[in-house]
C-alpha positions in Angstrom: 0.0 0.0 -0.1 1.1 3.6 -0.7 -0.7 6.9 -0.1 -2.6 6.7 -3.5 -3.8 3.1 -3.1 -4.9 4.0 0.5 -6.9 7.0 -0.9 -8.4 4.9 -3.6 -9.5 2.3 -1.1 -11.1 5.1 1.0 -12.7 6.5 -2.1 -14.1 3.0 -3.0 -15.6 2.7 0.5 -17.5 5.9 -0.2 -18.6 4.5 -3.5 -19.9 1.4 -2.0 -21.8 3.3 0.7 -23.5 5.5 -1.9 -24.4 2.6 -4.2 -22.1 3.7 -7.0 -20.4 1.0 -9.0 -18.0 3.4 -10.8 -17.0 7.0 -10.3 -15.4 9.5 -12.8 -13.0 12.1 -11.4 -12.1 14.7 -14.0 -9.2 17.3 -14.1 -11.8 20.1 -13.8 -13.3 22.8 -11.6 -16.8 24.3 -11.7 -15.5 26.9 -14.3 -14.1 24.2 -16.5 -10.8 25.8 -17.1 -7.6 24.0 -17.9 -5.5 25.2 -14.9 -7.0 24.7 -11.5 -6.7 26.2 -8.0 -5.3 23.7 -5.4 -8.8 23.3 -4.0 -9.9 21.5 -7.1 -6.9 19.3 -7.7 -8.9 16.2 -6.7 -7.7 13.9 -9.5 -4.1 14.7 -8.6 -4.8 14.0 -4.9 -6.4 10.7 -5.7 -3.9 9.4 -8.4 -0.6 11.2 -8.0 -0.6 12.3 -11.6 0.2 15.9 -11.9 -0.6 16.6 -15.5 -3.0 19.5 -16.5 -5.3 17.1 -18.5 -6.6 13.6 -17.6 -9.6 11.9 -16.1 -9.7 9.1 -13.5 -12.3 6.4 -13.4 -12.5 4.1 -10.5 -14.5 0.8 -10.1 -14.7 -1.5 -7.2 -11.6 -3.4 -8.4 -10.0 -1.3 -11.1 -8.9 2.1 -11.9 -7.8 3.9 -15.1 -6.6 7.2 -16.1 -7.1 8.9 -19.6 -4.7 11.5 -20.6 -3.4 12.9 -24.0 0.0 12.4 -25.7 1.7 15.4 -23.9 1.6 13.2 -20.8 2.1 9.6 -21.9 5.6 9.3 -20.5 4.9 11.5 -17.4 1.7 9.5 -16.5 3.4 6.1 -16.9 6.0 7.1 -14.4 3.7 8.9 -11.8 1.1 6.1 -11.9 3.5 3.3 -11.2 2.6 1.6 -8.0 -0.8 3.1 -7.7 -2.7 0.3 -9.4 -4.1 2.8 -11.9 -3.9 1.7 -15.6 -2.8 4.4 -18.1 -5.2 4.9 -21.0 -3.5 6.8 -23.9 -6.3 9.0 -25.1 -6.4 9.7 -28.7 -4.9 6.4 -30.0 -7.1 4.2 -32.1 -6.8 1.3 -29.7 -7.7 3.1 -26.6 -11.4 2.8 -25.5 -13.3 5.8 -24.6 -14.4 6.2 -20.9 -17.9 5.2 -21.8 -16.7 2.1 -23.7 -14.4 1.0 -20.8 -17.3 1.5 -18.3 -19.6 -0.7 -20.4 -17.0 -3.4 -20.4 -16.5 -3.3 -16.7 -20.1 -2.7 -15.4 -23.5 -4.6 -15.3 -27.1 -3.7 -16.0 -28.5 -1.3 -13.5 -25.1 -0.2 -12.1 -24.7 3.5 -11.3 -21.8 5.7 -12.4 -21.3 8.6 -10.0 -19.7 12.0 -10.7 -20.0 15.7 -9.6 -22.2 17.5 -12.1 -20.5 20.8 -11.3 -17.4 19.5 -13.2 -18.9 18.4 -16.4 -20.7 20.1 -19.2 -24.2 19.0 -20.5 -22.7 17.9 -23.9 -20.1 15.8 -22.0 -22.8 14.0 -20.0 -25.2 13.5 -22.9 -22.3 11.9 -24.9 -21.5 9.7 -21.9 -25.1 8.9 -21.1 -26.0 8.0 -24.7 -23.7 5.0 -24.3 -24.4 4.0 -20.8 -28.2 4.3 -21.3 -28.2 1.6 -24.1 -26.6 -0.7 -21.5 -29.0 0.1 -18.6 -26.3 1.9 -16.7 -27.4 5.1 -14.8 -25.7 8.3 -13.9 -25.7 9.9 -10.4 -24.6 13.6 -10.9 -24.5 14.4 -7.2 -21.5 12.2 -6.2 -19.1 14.5 -4.4 -17.5 12.9 -1.4 -13.9 14.3 -1.5 -14.5 16.8 1.4 -14.9 13.7 3.7 -11.7 12.1 2.5 -9.4 15.0 1.9 -8.9 16.2 5.4 -6.4 18.9 4.8 -8.0 20.0 1.4 -6.9 23.5 0.6 -9.6 26.1 1.0 -10.9 28.1 -1.9 -8.4 30.9 -2.6 -9.0 34.2 -0.9 -6.5 36.5 -2.5 -7.5 40.0 -3.3 -8.5 41.0 -6.8 -6.9 44.0 -8.4 -7.6 46.3 -11.3 -5.7 45.8 -14.5 -5.2 49.3 -15.6 -6.8 50.5 -18.8 -3.5 51.8 -20.0 -2.6 48.1 -20.5 -5.9 46.6 -21.2 -6.8 49.3 -23.9 -10.6 49.3 -23.2 -12.8 49.8 -20.2 -14.8 47.1 -18.7 -18.0 49.0 -19.3 -17.2 49.2 -23.1 -16.7 45.4 -23.3 -19.8 44.7 -21.4 -21.7 46.9 -23.9 -20.3 44.8 -26.7 -21.2 41.4 -25.2 -24.8 42.6 -24.4 -25.2 43.9 -27.9 -24.4 40.5 -29.4 -26.6 38.9 -26.8 -29.6 41.0 -27.9 -28.9 40.3 -31.5 -29.1 36.5 -30.6 -32.5 37.0 -28.9 -31.2 36.9 -25.2 -31.7 39.5 -22.4 -28.9 38.3 -20.2 -25.5 36.6 -20.3 -24.0 34.2 -17.8 -20.2 34.0 -17.9 -18.5 31.2 -16.0 -15.0 31.0 -17.4 -12.5 32.8 -15.1 -10.4 34.2 -17.9 -13.4 35.6 -19.6 -14.5 37.3 -16.4 -11.1 38.6 -15.8 -10.9 40.1 -19.3 -14.3 41.5 -19.3 -14.0 43.3 -15.9 -10.2 44.2 -16.3 -9.7 42.5 -12.9 -6.8 40.1 -12.1 -6.0 37.8 -9.0 -3.7 35.0 -8.1 -6.2 32.2 -7.5 -4.7 29.8 -10.1 -1.0 29.3 -10.3 0.6 31.3 -13.1 -2.9 32.3 -14.4 -4.1 35.6 -12.9 -7.7 35.0 -12.5 -10.3 35.3 -9.7 -12.8 32.5 -8.7 -16.1 34.0 -9.6 -19.2 34.1 -11.8 -20.6 37.0 -13.7 -24.2 37.7 -14.7 -24.9 40.5 -17.2 -28.2 42.1 -18.1 -29.1 45.5 -19.5 -27.6 48.3 -17.1 -26.4 45.7 -14.5 -23.7 43.3 -13.9 -23.5 41.0 -10.9 -20.1 39.5 -9.9 -20.5 36.5 -7.6 -17.3 36.4 -5.6 -16.1 35.7 -2.1 -16.4 39.1 -0.2 -12.9 38.4 1.4 -11.5 38.9 -2.1 -12.7 42.5 -2.3 -11.4 45.8 -1.0 -13.3 49.2 -0.8 -11.2 50.2 -3.7 -12.1 47.3 -5.9 -15.8 47.4 -5.0 -15.8 51.2 -5.9 -14.1 50.3 -9.2 -16.6 47.6 -10.1 -19.5 50.0 -9.3 -18.0 52.6 -11.6 -18.3 49.9 -14.4 -21.9 49.1 -13.4 -21.0 46.0 -11.6 -22.3 45.0 -8.1 -21.2 42.0 -6.0 -22.7 39.0 -4.3 -21.3 36.0 -2.5 -19.7 33.3 -4.6 -21.9 30.7 -3.2 -25.1 32.6 -4.1 -25.0 31.8 -7.9 -27.4 28.8 -7.7 -29.9 30.6 -5.6 -29.8 33.6 -7.8 -30.3 31.6 -11.0 -33.1 29.5 -9.6 -35.0 32.7 -8.5 -34.6 34.3 -12.0 -37.3 35.4 -14.1 -38.5 32.7 -16.4 -39.1 35.1 -19.2 -35.4 36.4 -19.2 -33.6 34.4 -21.8 -30.0 33.7 -20.8 -27.2 33.4 -23.3 -24.9 30.6 -22.4 -22.5 28.2 -24.2 -23.5 24.7 -23.2 -19.9 23.6 -23.9 -18.4 25.9 -21.2 -21.0 25.9 -18.4 -21.3 23.0 -15.8 -24.4 20.9 -15.9 -25.0 21.8 -12.3 -25.6 25.4 -13.4 -27.1 24.6 -16.9 -29.9 22.5 -15.4 -31.1 25.6 -13.4 -31.4 27.8 -16.6 -32.2 24.9 -19.0 -35.7 26.1 -19.7 -34.7 29.7 -20.4 -31.3 29.5 -22.1 -30.2 30.7 -25.5 -27.4 28.5 -26.9 -24.4 29.9 -28.6 -21.6 28.2 -30.5 -19.0 29.9 -28.4 -19.2 32.7 -25.8 -18.9 36.2 -27.3 -16.4 37.0 -24.5 -14.1 34.3 -25.7 -14.0 35.3 -29.2 -13.7 39.1 -28.3 -10.9 38.4 -25.9 -8.8 36.5 -28.4 -8.6 39.5 -30.7 -6.1 41.9 -29.1 -6.6 45.6 -29.5 -3.9 48.1 -30.6 -2.8 49.0 -27.0 -2.5 45.2 -26.2 -0.5 44.5 -29.3 1.9 47.4 -28.6 2.3 46.0 -25.0 3.0 42.5 -26.2 5.8 43.9 -28.5 7.4 45.8 -25.5 7.1 42.6 -23.3 8.7 40.5 -25.9 11.8 42.8 -26.0 12.0 42.6 -22.2 11.5 38.8 -22.2 14.1 38.3 -24.9 16.8 40.4 -23.0 16.1 38.3 -19.8 16.6 35.2 -21.9 19.9 36.5 -23.2 21.2 37.0 -19.7 19.8 33.6 -18.4 21.4 31.6 -21.3 24.6 33.6 -21.0 24.9 32.5 -17.4 23.9 28.9 -18.2 26.7 28.7 -20.8 29.1 30.2 -18.3 28.3 27.7 -15.6 28.7 24.8 -18.1 32.1 26.1 -19.3 33.3 26.5 -15.8 32.2 23.1 -14.8 29.7 24.3 -12.2 27.1 21.6 -11.4 23.8 22.7 -13.1 20.6 20.8 -13.1 17.3 21.2 -14.9 16.0 23.1 -11.8 18.8 25.5 -12.0 17.7 26.3 -15.6 14.3 27.2 -14.4 15.8 29.3 -11.5 18.0 31.3 -14.0 15.0 32.1 -16.2 13.1 33.3 -13.2 16.0 35.3 -11.8 16.4 37.5 -14.9 12.7 37.7 -15.9 11.5 38.8 -12.5 13.8 41.8 -12.7 12.0 43.2 -15.6 9.5 46.0 -15.7 5.8 44.9 -15.3 6.8 41.4 -14.3 4.0 39.5 -12.4 4.6 35.8 -12.5 5.7 32.9 -14.8 3.0 32.0 -17.3 3.4 28.3 -16.5 5.8 26.0 -14.8 9.1 26.1 -16.7 9.8 22.8 -18.6 13.5 22.2 -18.7 14.1 18.7 -20.1 17.5 17.3 -20.6 18.3 14.4 -22.9 15.6 11.8 -22.5 13.6 14.1 -20.2 13.0 16.4 -23.3 10.9 13.6 -24.7 8.4 14.1 -21.9 6.3 16.8 -23.5 5.1 18.6 -20.3 8.0 17.5 -18.1 8.6 19.5 -15.1 11.7 18.7 -12.9 11.7 18.3 -9.2 14.2 17.3 -6.6 13.6 13.7 -7.3 13.7 13.7 -11.0 16.2 16.5 -11.9 19.0 15.7 -14.3 22.5 17.2 -14.1 23.5 18.9 -17.5 26.6 17.7 -19.2 28.4 19.1 -22.2 26.6 16.8 -24.6 23.0 16.2 -25.9 19.9 18.4 -26.2 18.3 20.6 -23.7 14.5 21.5 -24.3 13.4 24.7 -22.5 9.7 25.8 -22.7 9.0 28.8 -20.5 7.1 32.1 -20.3 6.2 35.0 -18.2 3.1 37.1 -17.2 3.8 40.8 -17.6 1.2 43.5 -17.0 1.5 44.3 -20.7 1.6 40.8 -22.2 2.1 37.1 -21.8 5.0 35.2 -23.3 5.5 31.6 -24.1 8.8 30.4 -26.0 10.5 27.1 -26.4 14.1 26.6 -27.5 16.1 23.4 -28.0 19.8 23.8 -27.6 22.8 21.5 -28.0 25.1 21.5 -24.9 28.0 19.9 -26.9 28.8 19.0 -30.5 25.5 18.1 -32.2 25.3 14.7 -33.8 23.9 14.2 -37.5 20.7 12.7 -36.1 20.2 15.6 -33.7 20.7 18.2 -36.6 18.4 16.3 -38.8 15.6 16.0 -36.4 15.9 19.7 -35.3 15.9 20.9 -38.9 12.8 18.8 -39.9 11.0 20.5 -37.0 12.2 23.9 -37.9 11.2 23.5 -41.6 7.6 23.0 -40.3 8.0 25.9 -37.9 9.0 28.1 -40.8 6.3 26.9 -43.2 3.6 27.8 -40.7 5.3 31.2 -39.8 5.3 32.2 -43.4 1.9 30.9 -44.4 -0.7 33.0 -46.1 -4.3 31.9 -46.0 -7.8 33.0 -46.9 -10.0 34.7 -44.2 -12.1 32.0 -42.5 -9.3 29.4 -42.4 -9.4 27.0 -39.4 -6.3 25.8 -37.6 -6.7 22.3 -38.8 -6.4 23.4 -42.3 -2.9 24.9 -41.4 -1.6 22.1 -39.2 -0.2 20.1 -42.1 2.2 22.9 -43.0 4.0 22.3 -39.8 3.9 18.5 -39.9 4.5 17.8 -43.5 8.4 17.4 -43.4 8.2 15.0 -40.4 5.4 12.9 -42.1 7.7 12.4 -45.2 10.1 10.6 -42.8 7.4 8.6 -41.0 7.7 10.9 -38.0 5.0 12.9 -36.1 4.1 14.4 -32.8 0.7 14.2 -31.2 0.1 17.5 -29.5 -1.3 20.6 -31.0 0.9 22.8 -33.1 -0.6 26.0 -32.0 -2.7 27.4 -29.1 -4.2 30.8 -28.5 -2.4 33.0 -25.9 -4.2 35.4 -23.6 -3.1 39.0 -22.7 -1.8 38.9 -19.0 -4.1 35.9 -18.7 -4.1 32.2 -19.5 -1.1 31.1 -21.6 -3.6 28.6 -23.3 -6.9 30.2 -24.5 -9.4 29.6 -27.2 -11.4 29.6 -29.1 -9.0 28.9 -32.0 -6.1 26.4 -32.1 -3.8 24.8 -34.8 -4.0 21.1 -34.5 -4.9 17.9 -36.4 -8.3 17.6 -35.1 -11.1 20.1 -36.2 -11.8 23.0 -34.1 -14.6 25.1 -35.8 -13.1 28.6 -34.9 -11.4 30.6 -37.6 -8.1 32.4 -37.4 -8.8 36.0 -36.7 -6.7 39.1 -37.2 -5.4 40.3 -33.9 -5.2 36.9 -32.3 -2.0 35.5 -30.9 -1.0 31.9 -31.4 1.9 29.7 -30.7 3.9 28.0 -33.6 5.4 24.9 -31.8 6.0 21.7 -33.9 8.1 19.0 -32.2 9.6 15.6 -32.3 10.1 13.3 -29.3 12.2 10.2 -29.3 11.5 8.3 -26.1 14.7 7.6 -24.1 16.8 9.8 -26.5 15.7 13.5 -26.8 12.9 15.9 -27.3 12.8 18.8 -29.8 10.3 21.7 -29.9 10.7 25.1 -31.5 8.2 27.7 -30.4 7.5 31.3 -31.2 4.3 33.4 -30.6 2.8 34.9 -33.8 0.2 37.5 -34.4 -2.5 36.9 -37.0 -2.7 39.9 -39.4 -4.4 40.9 -42.7 -1.9 40.5 -45.6 -3.8 41.5 -48.7 -7.2 41.9 -50.3 -7.6 40.6 -53.8 -10.6 39.8 -55.9 -10.6 36.5 -54.2 -11.1 38.0 -50.7 -9.0 38.8 -47.7 -5.8 36.9 -47.0 -4.1 36.6 -43.6 -0.7 35.7 -42.4 1.5 35.9 -39.3 3.8 38.4 -37.7 6.5 36.7 -35.4 6.5 38.3 -32.0 9.0 36.2 -30.0 12.6 37.6 -30.0 15.3 35.1 -29.1 17.7 33.1 -31.4 17.5 29.5 -32.3 20.5 27.4 -31.8 22.4 27.8 -35.0 24.6 24.8 -34.5 21.5 22.6 -34.9 20.6 23.5 -38.4 21.4 21.1 -41.2 21.4 23.6 -44.1 21.9 20.6 -46.6 18.2 19.7 -46.2 17.0 23.3 -46.1 15.9 25.5 -49.0 17.3 28.8 -49.8 14.1 30.5 -48.6 14.2 28.7 -45.3 17.8 29.8 -44.7 16.9 33.3 -45.6 14.0 33.2 -43.1 16.3 32.1 -40.2 18.8 34.9 -41.1 16.1 37.6 -41.3 14.5 36.4 -38.1 18.0 36.5 -36.4 18.6 40.0 -37.8 15.3 41.1 -36.3 16.1 39.6 -33.0 19.5 41.4 -33.0 18.0 44.8 -34.2 15.1 44.7 -31.5 17.1 43.3 -28.5 20.4 45.2 -28.8 19.0 48.5 -27.3 17.6 46.5 -24.3 21.0 44.9 -23.5 23.2 46.7 -21.0 26.7 45.3 -21.2 29.3 44.7 -24.1 29.3 41.1 -23.2 25.5 40.7 -23.6 25.8 42.4 -26.9 28.6 40.3 -28.1 26.7 37.2 -27.0 23.6 38.2 -29.1 25.8 39.1 -32.1 27.5 35.7 -32.1 24.2 33.8 -31.7 22.4 35.7 -34.5 25.1 35.4 -37.2 23.9 34.3 -40.6 23.8 30.6 -41.4 
């Protein structure tokens, strides 16, 4: 027995007492965001798996965890000894949760779950399968408080105002836009449950979720009134006054269900069934107006001129900090100073945190050396950390939250003399990165239609990666945001001018190395012809790629020119931000033409 098998045993006892034959524990909170406050890390507490995606299913004698390709290696390691079987989600041979439950359960069995952690479409899809096999759902199964004795409380940090000089638009103005679209759709009110959408709409930030500056809350909008449901402990006289100036009053966080239940039956509420928990959706089910995606999500993804200018400034600050961090890393290795993956993360934090408008990291730094680089979302700890040597590849994926922008960059560098295999793998990844960065496409294009550009060179060699190629990035908000993305599977949200997206193809050889090359890019209008508008990307990120890893023999002249032009731009924009001759000499050397 270990701590996780003990917890599962106690959980099974609660299942038995409730007459539940199986239970589903998702990686989710009532706001259905990707990143969760400690209070909602139930799946992690039960299983020991720390990835940001993955659902645990427990029966009387078995347990299984579904997660995506980013976490296959990490989950296999963390689940060892727990008795929990890893289910590699997305592979053809992996059953869905519903299929697995049907194979394990009997007629008239009951599956338990907490309805506040699932959307109505999710439960409908699940129930469509279970119902055909006479298996029922109990959506009120929530027993964790009785088991998790030292469960963290809901966060009570104070909210603060994100100044309009950074946000570029007032909360009142954004609310007017959202309500105008609600009226056009035939609704009188809007319920906003996603934390990043609330933060964006009201120009407020907090520290409720690690690395994501959001506040635990709900927002209800109707003509002339906004109501923010939030713990009063998170407010100050100043923030209450600010909200009032934007037409927003406050009520307690726990009052949301009572408020919705007492609502006017004739007041049609605009909600996205794909983003609201079934626990709240069931209350407004008879008076909701469905929408394909929330208005706030789409509007938030398109950055205004003030935000775009801020991101450009943040990128210069971020790039200068990276120059200093990688200079010190190289110096340590040259002098033989013992340096681990954790030290790499510390160096990045050290220099970024000195920068103007710095607030936090935008996610936990991924510094994977050698085989650890093949663990897509690897995060070193004292037990797993590797010591760097003057050989092999180091993958570093990191970012920062600045008041004037969010950054996210991945670089793969060689710590010694690169091998032919390392150079080939790196260059194939970079060829895809360049193809996406230089693409021009018609207005209305979806990310799935662009994805092949980044993967084509790998596919020709029988290689691939299973994670997405590009995700939306917030503005001093979540480093992962929708509604658009660039990936193999279809996401029905077009690329929009003003949106920021990552460009990050990769290649991962288990037990050998991992390679990922990531810049953030801004979608822009490129031209208008008789065939309509065409869009393209401006590269925002400013830091050199490792020149030693390029194999120019398999690159076209245009690809080599792109690298050289990019490095010239990095040099031009970062030089004024560097302070010492040594820093400038380092950048000059690392941005030389191929």
